[in-house]
C-alpha positions as CSV (number, residue, x, y, z in Angstrom):
1,M,6.4,17.5,-7.3
2,G,9.8,17.1,-9.1
3,W,13.1,16.0,-7.7
4,S,16.6,15.7,-8.9
5,A,17.9,12.4,-10.3
6,Y,21.1,13.2,-8.5
7,R,19.8,13.9,-5.0
8,K,21.6,12.3,-2.1
9,P,19.8,9.1,-0.9
10,G,19.7,7.9,2.7
11,L,19.0,9.9,5.8
12,T,18.6,13.6,5.1
13,H,17.2,15.0,8.4
14,H,16.6,13.8,12.0
15,H,15.4,15.8,14.9
16,S,16.4,13.3,17.6
17,V,14.3,14.8,20.4
18,R,11.0,15.0,18.6
19,S,11.0,11.8,16.5
20,W,9.5,8.5,17.6
21,K,12.4,6.0,17.9
22,G,12.2,2.7,16.2
23,Y,13.1,0.7,13.1
24,T,11.6,1.4,9.7
25,L,10.7,-1.3,7.2
26,V,10.9,-0.5,3.5
27,T,10.5,-2.5,0.3
28,A,11.3,-1.2,-3.2
29,T,8.4,-2.2,-5.4
30,A,9.4,-5.1,-7.7
31,G,12.6,-5.5,-5.7
32,D,14.2,-8.7,-4.4
33,A,14.7,-7.6,-0.7
34,T,13.1,-5.9,2.2
35,Y,15.2,-3.8,4.6
36,L,14.9,-2.8,8.2
37,L,16.5,0.6,9.0
38,D,17.6,2.3,12.2
39,M,17.0,5.9,13.0
40,D,20.3,6.8,11.2
41,G,18.9,5.3,8.0
42,Q,21.4,2.4,8.2
43,I,20.4,-1.2,7.3
44,V,20.2,-3.4,10.4
45,H,18.5,-6.4,8.8
46,R,17.7,-7.7,5.3
47,W,15.3,-10.3,3.9
48,Y,16.6,-11.4,0.4
49,Y,14.5,-13.4,-2.0
50,P,15.9,-14.1,-5.4
51,D,12.8,-16.0,-6.5
52,L,10.3,-13.3,-5.6
53,R,9.8,-9.8,-6.8
54,V,8.0,-8.2,-3.9
55,F,5.4,-5.4,-4.1
56,Y,4.9,-4.9,-0.3
57,A,5.9,-6.6,3.0
58,R,5.4,-6.1,6.7
59,L,6.4,-7.8,9.9
60,L,4.2,-10.2,11.9
61,P,4.3,-10.2,15.8
62,N,6.4,-13.3,15.8
63,G,9.1,-11.6,13.7
64,N,8.3,-13.3,10.5
65,L,7.8,-11.2,7.3
66,L,4.7,-11.5,5.2
67,A,5.3,-10.4,1.6
68,L,3.1,-10.1,-1.5
69,G,4.8,-10.4,-4.8
70,N,5.4,-12.3,-8.1
71,H,7.8,-14.9,-9.3
72,P,10.2,-13.2,-11.7
73,D,8.7,-15.3,-14.6
74,V,5.2,-13.8,-14.1
75,M,6.1,-10.2,-13.6
76,P,3.7,-7.7,-15.3
77,T,4.8,-7.3,-18.9
78,I,1.6,-6.0,-20.5
79,T,-0.5,-2.8,-20.2
80,P,-4.2,-2.8,-19.5
81,P,-5.2,-1.9,-23.1
82,E,-3.2,-4.8,-24.4
83,A,-4.7,-7.2,-21.8
84,R,-8.4,-6.5,-22.7
85,G,-9.1,-9.8,-24.3
86,L,-7.0,-12.0,-22.0
87,P,-8.3,-14.3,-19.2
88,L,-8.7,-12.6,-15.9
89,N,-5.5,-14.1,-14.3
90,Q,-3.4,-12.8,-17.2
91,R,-5.3,-9.5,-17.3
92,A,-4.6,-9.0,-13.6
93,R,-0.9,-9.0,-14.2
94,S,-1.2,-5.8,-16.1
95,M,-2.7,-3.9,-13.1
96,G,-0.6,-2.1,-10.4
97,G,-0.3,-3.9,-7.1
98,N,-0.8,-7.4,-8.5
99,G,0.8,-10.4,-6.7
100,S,0.6,-14.1,-7.5
101,Q,2.0,-15.2,-4.2
102,L,1.7,-14.3,-0.5
103,V,4.7,-15.6,1.2
104,E,5.8,-15.8,4.9
105,F,9.5,-15.8,5.6
106,N,11.2,-16.3,9.0
107,W,13.8,-13.9,10.3
108,D,16.5,-15.8,8.4
109,G,14.7,-15.4,5.1
110,E,13.4,-19.0,4.8
111,R,9.9,-19.7,3.4
112,V,7.6,-21.1,6.1
113,W,4.2,-20.5,4.4
114,S,2.8,-19.5,1.1
115,Y,-0.5,-19.0,-0.7
116,D,-0.8,-18.9,-4.5
117,N,-3.5,-16.9,-6.2
118,E,-2.9,-14.9,-9.4
119,C,-5.6,-12.4,-8.7
120,I,-4.7,-11.2,-5.1
121,H,-3.3,-7.7,-4.9
122,H,-2.0,-4.8,-2.8
123,D,-2.7,-5.6,0.9
124,F,-3.4,-8.3,3.4
125,V,-4.4,-8.7,7.1
126,R,-3.1,-11.6,9.2
127,L,-5.5,-12.4,12.0
128,A,-4.6,-13.8,15.5
129,N,-6.0,-17.2,14.6
130,G,-3.7,-17.5,11.6
131,N,-6.3,-16.7,8.9
132,T,-5.5,-14.0,6.3
133,I,-7.8,-11.5,4.7
134,M,-6.9,-10.0,1.3
135,P,-8.5,-8.5,-1.8
136,Q,-9.0,-10.5,-5.0
137,W,-9.8,-9.2,-8.4
138,V,-13.0,-10.6,-10.0
139,E,-14.9,-9.9,-13.2
140,M,-18.3,-8.3,-12.5
141,P,-21.5,-10.0,-13.6
142,E,-22.7,-8.4,-16.8
143,D,-26.0,-7.0,-15.3
144,A,-24.0,-5.2,-12.6
145,D,-21.2,-4.1,-15.0
146,R,-23.5,-2.1,-17.3
147,L,-24.9,-0.1,-14.4
148,V,-21.5,1.4,-13.3
149,Q,-21.1,5.0,-14.2
150,G,-18.1,7.1,-15.0
151,G,-14.7,6.3,-16.7
152,L,-13.4,7.4,-20.0
153,R,-16.1,6.8,-22.6
154,E,-15.6,4.6,-25.6
155,P,-17.8,2.3,-27.8
156,R,-19.4,-0.4,-25.6
157,S,-18.1,-3.1,-28.0
158,K,-14.5,-2.1,-27.2
159,R,-14.9,-2.0,-23.4
160,P,-13.5,-4.9,-21.4
161,K,-15.6,-6.5,-18.7
162,L,-15.3,-4.4,-15.6
163,I,-13.2,-5.8,-12.7
164,S,-14.1,-5.2,-9.1
165,D,-12.9,-6.8,-5.8
166,D,-13.9,-9.6,-3.5
167,Y,-12.5,-9.7,0.0
168,I,-11.5,-13.2,0.9
169,E,-10.5,-14.8,4.2
170,I,-8.4,-18.0,4.1
171,D,-7.2,-20.3,6.8
172,P,-3.6,-21.4,7.2
173,T,-4.2,-24.3,4.8
174,G,-5.3,-21.9,2.1
175,K,-9.0,-22.9,2.4
176,E,-11.4,-20.1,1.8
177,V,-13.6,-19.5,4.9
178,R,-15.3,-16.2,3.9
179,R,-15.9,-14.0,0.9
180,V,-17.6,-10.6,0.4
181,H,-18.4,-9.1,-3.0
182,L,-17.6,-5.4,-2.9
183,W,-19.5,-4.8,-6.1
184,E,-22.7,-5.7,-4.2
185,L,-22.1,-3.1,-1.5
186,L,-21.2,0.0,-3.5
187,D,-23.7,2.0,-5.6
188,P,-22.9,1.9,-9.4
189,R,-24.3,5.4,-9.8
190,R,-23.3,7.2,-6.6
191,D,-19.8,5.6,-6.6
192,P,-18.7,6.1,-10.2
193,I,-15.3,5.6,-11.7
194,C,-13.3,8.8,-12.0
195,V,-14.1,10.3,-15.4
196,L,-10.3,10.5,-16.1
197,E,-9.7,6.8,-15.6
198,E,-10.1,3.9,-18.0
199,R,-13.2,1.7,-17.7
200,N,-11.1,-1.3,-16.7
201,E,-11.7,-1.5,-13.0
202,W,-14.6,-0.1,-10.9
203,T,-12.9,-0.2,-7.5
204,H,-9.2,-1.1,-7.3
205,T,-8.8,-1.8,-3.6
206,N,-5.4,-0.6,-2.3
207,S,-5.7,-1.2,1.5
208,L,-7.4,-3.2,4.1
209,D,-7.4,-2.9,7.9
210,L,-9.3,-4.8,10.5
211,N,-10.5,-3.3,13.8
212,V,-10.3,-6.4,16.0
213,A,-12.4,-4.7,18.7
214,D,-15.6,-4.8,16.7
215,H,-14.5,-6.9,13.7
216,T,-15.0,-4.2,11.1
217,L,-13.0,-4.1,7.9
218,L,-11.8,-0.8,6.6
219,F,-11.1,-0.6,2.9
220,S,-9.8,2.0,0.3
221,C,-10.5,1.9,-3.4
222,R,-8.5,4.1,-5.8
223,D,-10.5,4.2,-9.1
224,N,-13.7,5.5,-7.6
225,S,-12.1,7.3,-4.7
226,R,-14.0,5.5,-1.9
227,V,-13.2,4.5,1.6
228,G,-15.6,2.3,3.6
229,I,-16.2,0.1,6.6
230,I,-17.7,-3.4,6.4
231,D,-19.0,-5.5,9.3
232,W,-16.8,-8.5,8.6
233,S,-19.2,-10.7,10.7
234,D,-22.2,-10.3,8.3
235,G,-20.7,-8.5,5.3
236,S,-22.8,-5.3,5.5
237,L,-21.6,-1.9,4.6
238,K,-21.5,0.5,7.7
239,W,-19.9,3.7,6.4
240,K,-18.7,5.2,3.1
241,Y,-16.6,8.3,2.3
242,G,-14.8,9.7,-0.7
243,A,-14.7,12.2,-3.5
244,P,-15.0,15.1,-3.6
245,E,-13.3,15.2,-0.2
246,I,-10.5,12.8,-1.2
247,F,-9.1,11.8,-4.6
248,H,-7.5,8.4,-5.5
249,Q,-6.5,7.9,-1.9
250,H,-4.4,5.0,-0.4
251,H,-3.8,3.4,3.0
252,A,-6.9,3.9,5.1
253,S,-6.1,2.8,8.6
254,W,-7.8,2.6,12.0
255,L,-6.6,4.9,14.8
256,P,-6.9,4.1,18.5
257,N,-9.6,6.7,19.0
258,G,-11.9,5.0,16.4
259,N,-11.1,7.6,13.7
260,V,-9.7,6.7,10.2
261,Q,-6.4,8.0,8.8
262,I,-6.1,8.3,5.0
263,F,-3.3,9.2,2.6
264,D,-5.2,11.5,0.2
265,N,-3.1,11.3,-3.0
266,G,-4.9,14.2,-4.6
267,M,-4.6,12.8,-8.2
268,H,-7.3,14.4,-10.4
269,R,-8.1,16.8,-7.6
270,H,-9.9,20.0,-8.8
271,G,-7.2,22.6,-9.4
272,N,-3.5,21.9,-8.8
273,P,-3.0,18.4,-7.4
274,Y,-1.3,17.9,-4.0
275,S,-1.2,15.2,-1.4
276,R,-2.2,15.3,2.2
277,V,-2.8,13.0,5.2
278,V,-6.3,13.4,6.8
279,E,-7.9,12.0,9.9
280,V,-11.7,11.4,9.5
281,D,-14.3,10.8,12.2
282,P,-16.7,8.1,10.7
283,K,-19.5,9.2,13.0
284,D,-20.0,12.4,11.0
285,S,-17.4,12.2,8.2
286,S,-15.7,15.3,9.5
287,I,-11.9,15.9,9.1
288,T,-10.5,16.3,12.6
289,W,-6.8,16.7,11.5
290,Q,-4.8,17.0,8.4
291,Y,-1.3,17.5,7.1
292,A,-0.3,19.2,3.8
293,A,3.0,20.8,2.8
294,K,3.5,24.5,2.7
295,P,3.5,25.2,-0.2
296,Q,1.1,22.3,-1.0
297,Q,2.9,21.3,-4.2
298,Q,6.0,20.2,-2.3
299,F,4.2,17.0,-1.2
300,F,2.6,15.0,-3.9
301,S,2.4,11.3,-4.9
302,G,-0.1,10.5,-7.6
303,H,-0.4,6.9,-6.5
304,I,0.8,4.2,-4.1
305,S,2.0,5.8,-0.7
306,G,0.8,5.6,2.9
307,A,0.8,7.1,6.4
308,E,1.1,5.4,9.8
309,R,0.3,6.9,13.1
310,Q,3.0,6.4,15.8
311,P,2.4,5.9,19.6
312,N,3.5,9.5,20.4
313,G,1.1,11.0,17.8
314,N,3.6,11.5,15.1
315,V,2.9,10.2,11.6
316,L,5.3,8.2,9.4
317,V,4.5,9.2,5.8
318,C,5.6,7.3,2.7
319,E,5.6,9.6,-0.4
320,G,5.7,6.6,-2.6
321,T,6.5,7.7,-6.1
322,A,9.3,9.9,-4.8
323,G,10.8,7.1,-2.7
324,R,10.7,9.5,0.3
325,V,9.8,8.4,3.8
326,F,9.4,11.1,6.5
327,E,8.0,11.6,10.0
328,I,5.9,14.6,11.0
329,T,4.7,15.8,14.4
330,P,0.9,16.6,14.9
331,Q,1.9,20.2,14.2
332,G,3.3,19.2,10.8
333,E,7.0,19.6,11.5
334,V,9.2,17.1,9.7
335,V,11.5,15.4,12.2
336,W,12.9,12.5,10.2
337,E,13.4,12.1,6.5
338,W,15.0,9.3,4.4
339,I,15.3,9.0,0.6
340,S,15.4,5.5,-0.9
341,P,18.5,4.5,-2.9
342,F,16.9,1.3,-4.1
343,I,16.4,1.4,-7.9
344,T,14.2,-1.1,-9.7
345,I,13.5,-1.2,-13.4
346,R,9.8,-1.4,-14.4
347,Q,8.7,-1.2,-18.0
348,G,12.2,-0.1,-19.0
349,E,12.2,2.8,-16.5
350,P,14.3,3.2,-13.3
351,R,12.1,3.8,-10.2
352,T,12.5,4.3,-6.5
353,W,8.9,3.6,-5.6
354,I,7.9,2.4,-2.2
355,F,4.3,1.3,-1.7
356,R,4.2,1.8,2.1
357,A,6.6,2.0,5.1
358,H,6.2,0.8,8.7
359,R,8.0,1.6,11.9
360,Y,8.4,-0.8,14.8
361,G,9.5,0.3,18.3
362,P,12.5,-1.3,20.0
363,D,10.1,-3.2,22.3
364,D,7.9,-4.5,19.5
365,P,7.3,-8.3,19.9
366,A,8.5,-8.8,16.3
367,L,12.0,-7.5,17.3
368,A,12.3,-9.3,20.6
369,G,15.7,-11.0,20.9
370,R,16.8,-10.0,17.4
371,E,20.3,-8.7,16.6
372,L,20.0,-5.3,15.0
373,D,23.4,-4.1,14.1
374,A,24.3,-1.9,11.2
375,G,27.9,-3.2,11.4
376,N,26.6,-6.6,10.1
377,H,25.6,-4.8,6.9
378,R,28.7,-2.6,6.5
379,S,29.2,-3.1,2.8
380,M,25.6,-2.3,1.9
381,N,25.5,0.8,4.1
382,R,28.7,1.9,2.5
383,M,27.0,1.7,-0.9
384,F,24.3,4.0,0.6
385,E,26.9,6.6,1.4
386,L,28.6,6.3,-2.1
387,G,25.3,6.4,-3.9
388,R,26.2,3.2,-5.9
389,W,23.2,1.0,-5.2
390,P,22.7,-1.3,-8.2
391,R,19.6,-1.2,-10.4
392,R,17.5,-4.4,-10.3
């Protein structure tokens, strides 16, 4: 979809009776801050980090913020074609979602923990024991690389070695305690790269979610449009789903009923592209619920983005490339909408991208005893109203 460069940012709509009340966490990709908003779209808390450009962040139950990003000195400056002959750690910087640091900040914005790895990216799962699971880019063995089908064709001599993902678990000291090779679980012929994508990556994981009840890890891969479930105890693949039902999807997440919710971006969908949110039953791969706009083309984000189910059944949707966060009822009615004013400059272009958004209820443990007052951020909220948020 298209939108005006002069649209009014901030809260644009709120049905106070039908929305699920809470505080919404947003981070502008490559920005230097994360913001917590009230239902009026006003900032009630900010984490500011001048020495980190954050891709994505979310709250932990203790109120700390876990953020994935890069030091400003190692921000991506090259495109994948230019990076072909570079070492993996430098090549990784050219790919969307890359982060060289995973950092935990306390409520006051002080660093309390960090993990450095130039090849981690996109998402992370903090476990109750303090361990963390995250995806890491790895170069595939040559014998596996040559079996992978799909992607834009070019002379083999010019193709870079394909990159896939490992899923790693580290303890609080940074020691690796578990690793699963995704390229060993997927089928190089039945799970091909989209024919409109470069042969740079096979998988490109963009989300992870752990079901603590049965220790199964849910993953989403963009480049081959695949979602799957891994038994994290033994590393075996339990379920797989993807194109032609969904296309270049993001943010696969577990629902309380055991189903899986997916933001289906719809990029390279047959016919006119459009996005939707779907709920899928892994037992038979059937779609049990979905949301798409009417007309469909009014809701589209070709990449990034996410959807989070709320306790009352509503869904908080992040239309990432538009910088639009909105809440819908199960019937598809929009009951809350907010447009990001945060502008970051990437590759010389102004963007209002948001990878994913989360909402936390007033009784969430992360917010217990916290002062959440828009009046403490009066000057920033006034900038919202005037539309004068600075570009960074």
